[in-house]
N, CA and C atoms as an extended XYZ file, in Angstrom:
237
Properties=species:S:1:pos:R:3:atomname:S:1:resname:S:1:resid:I:1 pbc="F F F"
N        24.734        2.823      -14.953 N   MET     1
C        23.471        2.200      -14.608 CA  MET     1
C        22.518        3.281      -14.090 C   MET     1
N        21.267        3.309      -14.613 N   PRO     2
C        20.318        4.332      -14.171 CA  PRO     2
C        19.899        4.130      -12.716 C   PRO     2
N        19.646        5.256      -12.065 N   LYS     3
C        19.209        5.233      -10.661 CA  LYS     3
C        17.775        4.687      -10.580 C   LYS     3
N        17.552        3.789       -9.645 N   THR     4
C        16.217        3.262       -9.409 CA  THR     4
C        15.386        4.338       -8.734 C   THR     4
N        14.181        4.627       -9.281 N   PRO     5
C        13.364        5.672       -8.652 CA  PRO     5
C        12.871        5.243       -7.274 C   PRO     5
N        12.709        6.206       -6.396 N   SER     6
C        12.184        5.930       -5.061 CA  SER     6
C        10.692        5.632       -5.158 C   SER     6
N        10.136        5.073       -4.108 N   ILE     7
C         8.696        4.819       -4.074 CA  ILE     7
C         7.944        6.138       -4.231 C   ILE     7
N         8.436        7.165       -3.581 N   SER     8
C         7.808        8.481       -3.673 CA  SER     8
C         7.796        8.993       -5.119 C   SER     8
N         8.912        8.843       -5.812 N   GLU     9
C         8.981        9.271       -7.212 CA  GLU     9
C         8.027        8.463       -8.089 C   GLU     9
N         7.940        7.173       -7.845 N   CYS    10
C         7.006        6.323       -8.600 CA  CYS    10
C         5.572        6.754       -8.360 C   CYS    10
N         5.253        7.029       -7.090 N   MET    11
C         3.894        7.456       -6.755 CA  MET    11
C         3.558        8.777       -7.453 C   MET    11
N         4.493        9.705       -7.425 N   GLU    12
C         4.253       10.997       -8.061 CA  GLU    12
C         4.012       10.827       -9.559 C   GLU    12
N         4.809        9.989      -10.196 N   ARG    13
C         4.671        9.756      -11.632 CA  ARG    13
C         3.309        9.109      -11.948 C   ARG    13
N         2.912        8.142      -11.137 N   HIS    14
C         1.636        7.455      -11.369 CA  HIS    14
C         0.442        8.358      -11.062 C   HIS    14
N         0.568        9.190      -10.048 N   LEU    15
C        -0.514       10.141       -9.760 CA  LEU    15
C        -0.676       11.148      -10.905 C   LEU    15
N         0.432       11.611      -11.429 N   ALA    16
C         0.369       12.551      -12.558 CA  ALA    16
C        -0.335       11.885      -13.743 C   ALA    16
N        -0.003       10.612      -13.990 N   GLN    17
C        -0.653        9.889      -15.086 CA  GLN    17
C        -2.135        9.684      -14.804 C   GLN    17
N        -2.471        9.381      -13.572 N   TYR    18
C        -3.879        9.204      -13.181 CA  TYR    18
C        -4.679       10.472      -13.481 C   TYR    18
N        -4.148       11.628      -13.093 N   PHE    19
C        -4.859       12.887      -13.326 CA  PHE    19
C        -4.925       13.218      -14.819 C   PHE    19
N        -3.879       12.880      -15.566 N   ARG    20
C        -3.942       13.082      -17.024 CA  ARG    20
C        -5.034       12.200      -17.635 C   ARG    20
N        -5.120       10.955      -17.162 N   ASP    21
C        -6.109       10.014      -17.696 CA  ASP    21
C        -7.541       10.438      -17.393 C   ASP    21
N        -7.733       11.234      -16.353 N   LEU    22
C        -9.075       11.714      -16.030 CA  LEU    22
C        -9.599       12.687      -17.087 C   LEU    22
N        -8.691       13.272      -17.838 N   GLU    23
C        -9.036       14.201      -18.922 CA  GLU    23
C       -10.048       15.262      -18.479 C   GLU    23
N        -9.739       15.902      -17.356 N   GLY    24
C       -10.563       17.005      -16.877 CA  GLY    24
C       -11.698       16.609      -15.945 C   GLY    24
N       -11.972       15.323      -15.806 N   GLN    25
C       -13.009       14.895      -14.869 CA  GLN    25
C       -12.516       15.138      -13.443 C   GLN    25
N       -13.462       15.315      -12.530 N   ASP    26
C       -13.100       15.533      -11.138 CA  ASP    26
C       -12.566       14.245      -10.509 C   ASP    26
N       -11.515       14.378       -9.750 N   ALA    27
C       -10.972       13.257       -8.981 CA  ALA    27
C       -11.718       13.186       -7.655 C   ALA    27
N       -11.958       11.960       -7.182 N   VAL    28
C       -12.686       11.761       -5.937 CA  VAL    28
C       -11.978       10.687       -5.110 C   VAL    28
N       -11.881       10.919       -3.809 N   ASN    29
C       -11.304        9.933       -2.882 CA  ASN    29
C        -9.876        9.503       -3.231 C   ASN    29
N        -9.082       10.413       -3.719 N   VAL    30
C        -7.719       10.067       -4.137 CA  VAL    30
C        -6.897        9.570       -2.942 C   VAL    30
N        -7.045       10.198       -1.805 N   TYR    31
C        -6.284        9.793       -0.618 CA  TYR    31
C        -6.562        8.334       -0.281 C   TYR    31
N        -7.820        7.979       -0.168 N   HIS    32
C        -8.212        6.605        0.160 CA  HIS    32
C        -7.745        5.628       -0.923 C   HIS    32
N        -7.921        6.006       -2.187 N   MET    33
C        -7.521        5.159       -3.302 CA  MET    33
C        -6.026        4.843       -3.239 C   MET    33
N        -5.216        5.862       -3.022 N   VAL    34
C        -3.765        5.661       -2.974 CA  VAL    34
C        -3.386        4.789       -1.782 C   VAL    34
N        -3.966        5.055       -0.627 N   LEU    35
C        -3.656        4.236        0.551 CA  LEU    35
C        -3.979        2.769        0.310 C   LEU    35
N        -5.126        2.498       -0.277 N   MET    36
C        -5.523        1.108       -0.533 CA  MET    36
C        -4.586        0.446       -1.541 C   MET    36
N        -4.168        1.195       -2.553 N   GLN    37
C        -3.291        0.641       -3.581 CA  GLN    37
C        -1.882        0.364       -3.058 C   GLN    37
N        -1.441        1.141       -2.103 N   VAL    38
C        -0.099        0.971       -1.541 CA  VAL    38
C        -0.112       -0.024       -0.377 C   VAL    38
N        -1.146        0.046        0.432 N   GLU    39
C        -1.197       -0.751        1.656 CA  GLU    39
C        -1.286       -2.248        1.382 C   GLU    39
N        -2.123       -2.661        0.457 N   LYS    40
C        -2.326       -4.089        0.218 CA  LYS    40
C        -1.050       -4.805       -0.224 C   LYS    40
N        -0.354       -4.328       -1.258 N   PRO    41
C         0.871       -5.046       -1.635 CA  PRO    41
C         1.936       -5.017       -0.539 C   PRO    41
N         1.978       -3.942        0.247 N   MET    42
C         2.922       -3.876        1.355 CA  MET    42
C         2.600       -4.953        2.379 C   MET    42
N         1.319       -5.093        2.719 N   LEU    43
C         0.905       -6.118        3.677 CA  LEU    43
C         1.205       -7.517        3.148 C   LEU    43
N         0.916       -7.753        1.891 N   ILE    44
C         1.192       -9.065        1.289 CA  ILE    44
C         2.679       -9.378        1.384 C   ILE    44
N         3.507       -8.417        0.995 N   TYR    45
C         4.954       -8.641        0.988 CA  TYR    45
C         5.476       -8.932        2.390 C   TYR    45
N         5.094       -8.109        3.351 N   VAL    46
C         5.599       -8.277        4.714 CA  VAL    46
C         5.082       -9.576        5.326 C   VAL    46
N         3.819       -9.904        5.090 N   MET    47
C         3.283      -11.160        5.631 CA  MET    47
C         3.998      -12.372        5.030 C   MET    47
N         4.296      -12.322        3.742 N   GLU    48
C         5.048      -13.416        3.113 CA  GLU    48
C         6.450      -13.504        3.698 C   GLU    48
N         7.078      -12.364        3.862 N   ARG    49
C         8.438      -12.329        4.418 CA  ARG    49
C         8.474      -12.876        5.849 C   ARG    49
N         7.385      -12.666        6.580 N   CYS    50
C         7.285      -13.139        7.970 CA  CYS    50
C         6.632      -14.518        8.061 C   CYS    50
N         6.412      -15.137        6.915 N   GLU    51
C         5.802      -16.467        6.844 CA  GLU    51
C         4.482      -16.533        7.617 C   GLU    51
N         3.698      -15.448        7.521 N   GLY    52
C         2.383      -15.398        8.137 CA  GLY    52
C         2.364      -15.034        9.611 C   GLY    52
N         3.514      -14.790       10.197 N   ASN    53
C         3.592      -14.449       11.619 CA  ASN    53
C         3.152      -12.998       11.814 C   ASN    53
N         1.932      -12.821       12.319 N   GLN    54
C         1.369      -11.479       12.469 CA  GLN    54
C         2.118      -10.626       13.482 C   GLN    54
N         2.594      -11.225       14.532 N   SER    55
C         3.329      -10.460       15.546 CA  SER    55
C         4.611       -9.888       14.955 C   SER    55
N         5.325      -10.710       14.213 N   LYS    56
C         6.574      -10.249       13.581 CA  LYS    56
C         6.274       -9.193       12.522 C   LYS    56
N         5.233       -9.425       11.721 N   ALA    57
C         4.861       -8.465       10.676 CA  ALA    57
C         4.456       -7.128       11.292 C   ALA    57
N         3.685       -7.181       12.371 N   ALA    58
C         3.263       -5.948       13.040 CA  ALA    58
C         4.480       -5.168       13.535 C   ALA    58
N         5.454       -5.885       14.073 N   GLU    59
C         6.673       -5.227       14.558 CA  GLU    59
C         7.425       -4.563       13.406 C   GLU    59
N         7.574       -5.271       12.295 N   ILE    60
C         8.269       -4.715       11.125 CA  ILE    60
C         7.546       -3.474       10.602 C   ILE    60
N         6.216       -3.539       10.568 N   LEU    61
C         5.424       -2.427       10.044 CA  LEU    61
C         5.262       -1.280       11.033 C   LEU    61
N         5.588       -1.539       12.303 N   GLY    62
C         5.410       -0.508       13.320 CA  GLY    62
C         3.950       -0.339       13.707 C   GLY    62
N         3.197       -1.439       13.629 N   LEU    63
C         1.781       -1.419       13.958 CA  LEU    63
C         1.509       -2.284       15.176 C   LEU    63
N         0.417       -1.988       15.850 N   ASN    64
C        -0.101       -2.864       16.874 CA  ASN    64
C        -0.631       -4.110       16.159 C   ASN    64
N        -0.490       -5.288       16.754 N   ARG    65
C        -0.935       -6.519       16.115 CA  ARG    65
C        -2.428       -6.472       15.789 C   ARG    65
N        -3.238       -5.891       16.662 N   ASN    66
C        -4.676       -5.787       16.389 CA  ASN    66
C        -4.952       -4.886       15.189 C   ASN    66
N        -4.167       -3.833       15.043 N   THR    67
C        -4.314       -2.945       13.883 CA  THR    67
C        -3.952       -3.691       12.613 C   THR    67
N        -2.864       -4.460       12.659 N   LEU    68
C        -2.473       -5.256       11.496 CA  LEU    68
C        -3.593       -6.220       11.130 C   LEU    68
N        -4.127       -6.901       12.120 N   ARG    69
C        -5.196       -7.873       11.874 CA  ARG    69
C        -6.407       -7.188       11.216 C   ARG    69
N        -6.756       -5.999       11.694 N   LYS    70
C        -7.868       -5.233       11.116 CA  LYS    70
C        -7.589       -4.911        9.645 C   LYS    70
N        -6.356       -4.519        9.352 N   LYS    71
C        -5.991       -4.188        7.977 CA  LYS    71
C        -5.983       -5.432        7.086 C   LYS    71
N        -5.549       -6.552        7.618 N   LEU    72
C        -5.564       -7.797        6.849 CA  LEU    72
C        -6.995       -8.185        6.501 C   LEU    72
N        -7.910       -8.019        7.438 N   ILE    73
C        -9.319       -8.307        7.188 CA  ILE    73
C        -9.867       -7.335        6.155 C   ILE    73
N        -9.530       -6.061        6.317 N   GLN    74
C       -10.009       -5.012        5.399 CA  GLN    74
C        -9.603       -5.323        3.954 C   GLN    74
N        -8.414       -5.868        3.760 N   HIS    75
C        -7.910       -6.162        2.419 CA  HIS    75
C        -8.171       -7.615        2.013 C   HIS    75
N        -8.966       -8.316        2.804 N   ASP    76
C        -9.306       -9.722        2.534 CA  ASP    76
C        -8.041      -10.582        2.412 C   ASP    76
N        -7.110      -10.365        3.337 N   LEU    77
C        -5.837      -11.082        3.326 CA  LEU    77
C        -5.687      -12.041        4.485 C   LEU    77
N        -6.660      -12.096        5.346 N   LEU    78
C        -6.545      -12.975        6.509 CA  LEU    78
C        -6.823      -14.400        6.072 C   LEU    78
N        -5.867      -15.259        6.347 N   ILE    79
C        -5.967      -16.657        5.921 CA  ILE    79
C        -6.676      -17.461        6.987 C   ILE    79
């Protein structure tokens, strides 16, 4: 059975493809773009796993509850 790639390996592979797809154009705001692409699905998954309990989700994520709330608003995930 093939080894499942790590998140880091997946990110590296997708970043390489992103830069290839640019076909020589300059990349801009890559750091912010990657954070937004990774952060939102992580927040969705953890919030679902915690059944919407922000305190529990913040603990799992290692965030202050107010920081989590700010990120949920930023990603338009606050119900």
